[in-house]
C-alpha positions as semicolon CSV with decimal commas, in nm:
position;residue;x (nm);y (nm);z (nm)
1;X;-0,585;4,788;-9,052
2;X;-0,484;4,732;-9,410
3;X;-0,431;4,370;-9,518
4;X;-0,347;4,338;-9,884
5;X;-0,551;4,592;-10,077
6;X;-0,836;4,590;-9,826
7;X;-0,903;4,810;-9,524
8;X;-1,050;4,629;-9,223
9;X;-1,255;4,809;-8,959
10;X;-1,137;4,597;-8,668
11;X;-1,310;4,805;-8,402
12;X;-1,661;4,753;-8,531
13;X;-1,667;4,424;-8,721
14;X;-1,580;4,057;-8,688
15;X;-1,426;3,917;-9,006
16;X;-1,381;3,559;-9,127
17;X;-1,040;3,412;-9,195
18;X;-1,087;3,096;-9,399
19;X;-0,858;2,797;-9,353
20;X;-0,687;2,643;-9,656
21;X;-0,465;2,357;-9,544
22;X;-0,248;2,235;-9,830
23;X;-0,115;1,952;-9,617
24;X;-0,168;1,574;-9,629
25;X;-0,213;1,544;-9,252
26;X;-0,405;1,835;-9,098
27;X;-0,649;1,721;-8,829
28;X;-0,966;1,826;-9,010
29;X;-0,908;1,845;-9,384
30;X;-0,565;1,697;-9,446
31;X;-0,526;1,585;-9,808
32;X;-0,845;1,751;-9,934
33;X;-0,685;2,063;-10,084
34;X;-0,319;1,974;-10,137
35;X;-0,344;1,990;-10,515
36;X;-0,408;2,305;-10,715
37;X;-0,732;2,195;-10,876
38;X;-0,911;2,106;-10,553
39;X;-0,767;2,410;-10,379
40;X;-0,890;2,640;-10,657
41;X;-1,242;2,502;-10,623
42;X;-1,230;2,555;-10,247
43;X;-1,091;2,909;-10,278
44;X;-1,371;3,001;-10,520
45;X;-1,627;2,853;-10,280
46;X;-1,484;3,049;-9,986
47;X;-1,485;3,372;-10,184
48;X;-1,845;3,316;-10,295
49;X;-1,941;3,259;-9,932
50;X;-1,782;3,585;-9,823
51;X;-1,442;3,497;-9,680
52;X;-1,239;3,803;-9,581
53;X;-0,887;3,654;-9,559
54;X;-0,757;3,312;-9,666
55;X;-0,498;3,153;-9,437
56;X;-0,275;2,899;-9,611
57;X;-0,111;2,629;-9,401
58;X;0,174;2,417;-9,535
59;X;0,256;2,221;-9,220
60;X;0,005;2,053;-8,992
61;X;0,005;2,189;-8,638
62;X;-0,230;1,930;-8,492
63;X;-0,119;1,758;-8,167
64;X;0,161;1,515;-8,250
65;X;0,221;1,665;-8,595
66;X;0,526;1,571;-8,801
67;X;0,760;1,864;-8,855
68;X;0,873;1,917;-9,214
69;X;1,177;2,098;-9,350
70;X;1,177;2,464;-9,444
71;X;1,221;2,381;-9,812
72;X;0,937;2,128;-9,813
73;X;0,704;2,383;-9,655
74;X;0,807;2,648;-9,907
75;X;0,758;2,404;-10,196
76;X;0,412;2,320;-10,065
77;X;0,277;2,670;-10,020
78;X;0,421;2,881;-10,303
79;X;0,219;2,726;-10,587
80;X;-0,101;2,795;-10,392
81;X;-0,001;3,151;-10,312
82;X;0,074;3,208;-10,681
83;X;-0,255;3,049;-10,790
84;X;-0,463;3,267;-10,559
85;X;-0,270;3,586;-10,635
86;X;-0,300;3,526;-11,010
87;X;-0,674;3,467;-11,007
88;X;-0,838;3,642;-10,712
89;X;-0,830;3,967;-10,520
90;X;-0,849;3,830;-10,167
91;X;-0,597;3,893;-9,888
92;X;-0,373;3,594;-9,813
93;X;-0,225;3,499;-9,478
94;X;0,044;3,235;-9,439
95;X;0,037;3,007;-9,136
96;X;0,401;2,950;-9,043
97;X;0,643;2,999;-8,754
98;X;0,957;2,967;-8,971
99;X;1,125;3,291;-9,080
100;X;1,260;3,147;-9,407
101;X;0,914;3,026;-9,506
102;X;0,772;3,367;-9,417
103;X;1,038;3,539;-9,629
104;X;0,959;3,322;-9,931
105;X;0,586;3,380;-9,886
106;X;0,635;3,755;-9,851
107;X;0,840;3,759;-10,173
108;X;0,553;3,569;-10,339
109;X;0,305;3,837;-10,236
110;X;0,127;3,723;-9,919
111;X;-0,039;3,993;-9,714
112;X;-0,015;3,865;-9,357
113;X;0,187;3,628;-9,135
114;X;0,014;3,399;-8,884
115;X;0,271;3,268;-8,633
116;X;0,139;2,998;-8,398
117;X;0,444;3,037;-8,175
118;X;0,404;3,409;-8,114
119;X;0,757;3,491;-8,243
120;X;0,918;3,254;-7,988
121;X;1,006;2,952;-8,202
122;X;1,225;3,125;-8,461
123;X;1,421;3,424;-8,328
124;X;1,445;3,573;-8,677
125;X;1,070;3,582;-8,739
126;X;1,003;3,914;-8,568
127;X;1,259;4,098;-8,781
128;X;1,128;3,937;-9,101
129;X;0,776;4,057;-9,025
130;X;0,898;4,401;-8,923
131;X;1,095;4,442;-9,245
132;X;0,795;4,339;-9,454
133;X;0,560;4,590;-9,291
134;X;0,283;4,330;-9,310
135;X;0,011;4,261;-9,058
136;X;0,069;3,963;-8,832
137;X;-0,131;3,738;-8,605
138;X;0,067;3,624;-8,301
139;X;-0,065;3,319;-8,119
140;X;-0,023;3,216;-7,757
141;X;0,178;2,896;-7,730
142;X;0,441;2,733;-7,512
143;X;0,620;2,400;-7,493
144;X;0,404;2,243;-7,220
145;X;0,079;2,276;-7,024
146;X;0,241;2,325;-6,684
147;X;0,110;2,644;-6,531
148;X;0,111;2,767;-6,171
149;X;-0,148;3,036;-6,239
150;X;-0,297;2,957;-6,579
151;X;-0,459;3,277;-6,706
152;X;-0,200;3,504;-6,548
153;X;0,080;3,312;-6,719
154;X;-0,101;3,313;-7,053
155;X;-0,128;3,691;-7,026
156;X;0,241;3,716;-6,934
157;X;0,334;3,497;-7,232
158;X;0,137;3,722;-7,467
159;X;0,292;4,028;-7,307
160;X;0,633;3,883;-7,391
161;X;0,521;3,819;-7,749
162;X;0,408;4,179;-7,794
163;X;0,736;4,301;-7,643
164;X;0,934;4,091;-7,892
165;X;0,724;4,230;-8,175
166;X;0,763;4,594;-8,079
167;X;1,135;4,562;-8,003
168;X;1,191;4,411;-8,347
169;X;1,017;4,705;-8,510
170;X;0,675;4,558;-8,586
171;X;0,431;4,848;-8,581
172;X;0,168;4,824;-8,310
173;X;-0,106;4,887;-8,564
174;X;-0,001;4,570;-8,752
175;X;-0,042;4,331;-8,459
176;X;-0,332;4,091;-8,400
177;X;-0,328;3,854;-8,102
178;X;-0,476;3,504;-8,073
179;X;-0,529;3,340;-7,730
180;X;-0,422;3,006;-7,875
181;X;-0,708;2,760;-7,838
182;X;-0,559;2,412;-7,873
183;X;-0,199;2,517;-7,815
184;X;-0,029;2,414;-7,489
185;X;-0,362;2,392;-7,310
186;X;-0,565;2,110;-7,160
187;X;-0,932;2,064;-7,238
188;X;-1,029;2,251;-6,921
189;X;-0,782;2,531;-6,993
190;X;-0,921;2,578;-7,343
191;X;-1,269;2,616;-7,195
192;X;-1,134;2,869;-6,948
193;X;-0,984;3,078;-7,228
194;X;-1,319;3,074;-7,409
195;X;-1,491;3,181;-7,087
196;X;-1,256;3,478;-7,042
197;X;-1,227;3,596;-7,405
198;X;-1,299;3,955;-7,306
199;X;-1,000;3,972;-7,073
200;X;-0,760;3,944;-7,366
201;X;-0,854;4,296;-7,473
202;X;-0,627;4,422;-7,193
203;X;-0,342;4,429;-7,445
204;X;-0,516;4,681;-7,667
205;X;-0,470;4,485;-7,990
206;X;-0,731;4,334;-8,222
207;X;-0,805;3,974;-8,129
208;X;-0,852;3,662;-8,342
209;X;-1,019;3,341;-8,224
210;X;-0,923;3,012;-8,389
211;X;-1,137;2,738;-8,234
212;X;-1,286;2,587;-8,550
213;X;-1,352;2,211;-8,520
214;X;-1,086;2,180;-8,248
215;X;-1,072;1,912;-7,981
216;X;-1,223;2,135;-7,713
217;X;-1,544;2,120;-7,921
218;X;-1,511;1,750;-7,998
219;X;-1,448;1,661;-7,633
220;X;-1,735;1,876;-7,509
221;X;-1,990;1,739;-7,753
222;X;-1,833;1,397;-7,806
223;X;-1,835;1,449;-8,181
224;X;-1,589;1,370;-8,463
225;X;-1,416;1,646;-8,656
226;X;-1,672;1,660;-8,937
227;X;-1,963;1,717;-8,696
228;X;-1,835;2,020;-8,507
229;X;-1,990;2,302;-8,709
230;X;-2,250;2,396;-8,447
231;X;-1,992;2,394;-8,170
232;X;-1,767;2,614;-8,378
233;X;-2,052;2,858;-8,443
234;X;-2,104;2,897;-8,068
235;X;-1,741;3,006;-8,030
236;X;-1,781;3,242;-8,327
237;X;-2,089;3,404;-8,175
238;X;-1,903;3,444;-7,845
239;X;-1,610;3,603;-8,029
240;X;-1,841;3,848;-8,207
241;X;-2,014;3,935;-7,880
242;X;-1,674;4,000;-7,721
243;X;-1,571;4,221;-8,015
244;X;-1,303;3,995;-8,160
245;X;-1,186;4,118;-8,498
246;X;-1,143;3,779;-8,667
247;X;-1,248;3,418;-8,638
248;X;-1,041;3,158;-8,821
249;X;-1,275;2,885;-8,946
250;X;-1,323;2,599;-9,190
251;X;-1,692;2,658;-9,263
252;X;-1,732;3,005;-9,411
253;X;-2,098;3,067;-9,485
254;X;-2,228;2,921;-9,159
255;X;-1,997;3,140;-8,954
256;X;-2,057;3,449;-9,168
257;X;-2,430;3,413;-9,109
258;X;-2,378;3,365;-8,736
259;X;-2,167;3,681;-8,720
260;X;-2,419;3,879;-8,923
261;X;-2,700;3,778;-8,691
262;X;-2,495;3,849;-8,381
263;X;-2,385;4,191;-8,503
264;X;-2,742;4,281;-8,597
265;X;-2,851;4,210;-8,240
266;X;-2,555;4,395;-8,089
267;X;-2,620;4,698;-8,309
268;X;-2,997;4,699;-8,260
269;X;-2,968;4,984;-8,009
270;X;-2,917;5,226;-8,299
271;X;-3,277;5,178;-8,410
272;X;-3,549;5,410;-8,286
273;X;-3,842;5,181;-8,213
274;X;-4,054;5,430;-8,013
């Protein structure tokens, strides 16, 4: 898959999508990078540590987040898109579920759309992505956590998302799916998704896991947000072992190293040690 100017071998590698929240209220790093100077330092650090894609978020999506207007989100993200595009050659994803925000970001040169509502929040989003020809990550989400048959319904929800994408004209080779850790799921349901990561390959699309520092880790280990690196690395190793194409994380170098070690073990069968 081509994202920006870079070709990604999504069958054989797990890549790192780095999180750049330019919000005042994100659950983990709200307010840390919502000015250009601090964001530039963080972008340079991520690039030095080997980030593969940078995902910019202009609206917090933590539980209980405050929704902002389309224009406010556009005004937040565009300066950061411009700063990165002007200074660095790294693919940029935009984390939004609003078609007008996506359009503005596409016009500004972003390389990928990351929609946490899987095309279901804004009915125009699918067509905007299709017209752009860009890669997209489509996340499992719904309005509540009421399920009769949890995993089956998650799969059906994602099946509907892929149908919406294809019917709108999004090319199948531009679709990445995300099982949606932290979205419309209880603590126990999030653990169940992590247990059954491999089953999400039934759709035939590259998969992305976004569990970094999330409450499922905090609740399991009884740790605050800034002490969840090890828990995140466990989910990253599991993703690499289950052949996920991307992990979306806050801590780049730690997760890159974990992936490198995991892939070395997985690929060790190629060595002749007789």
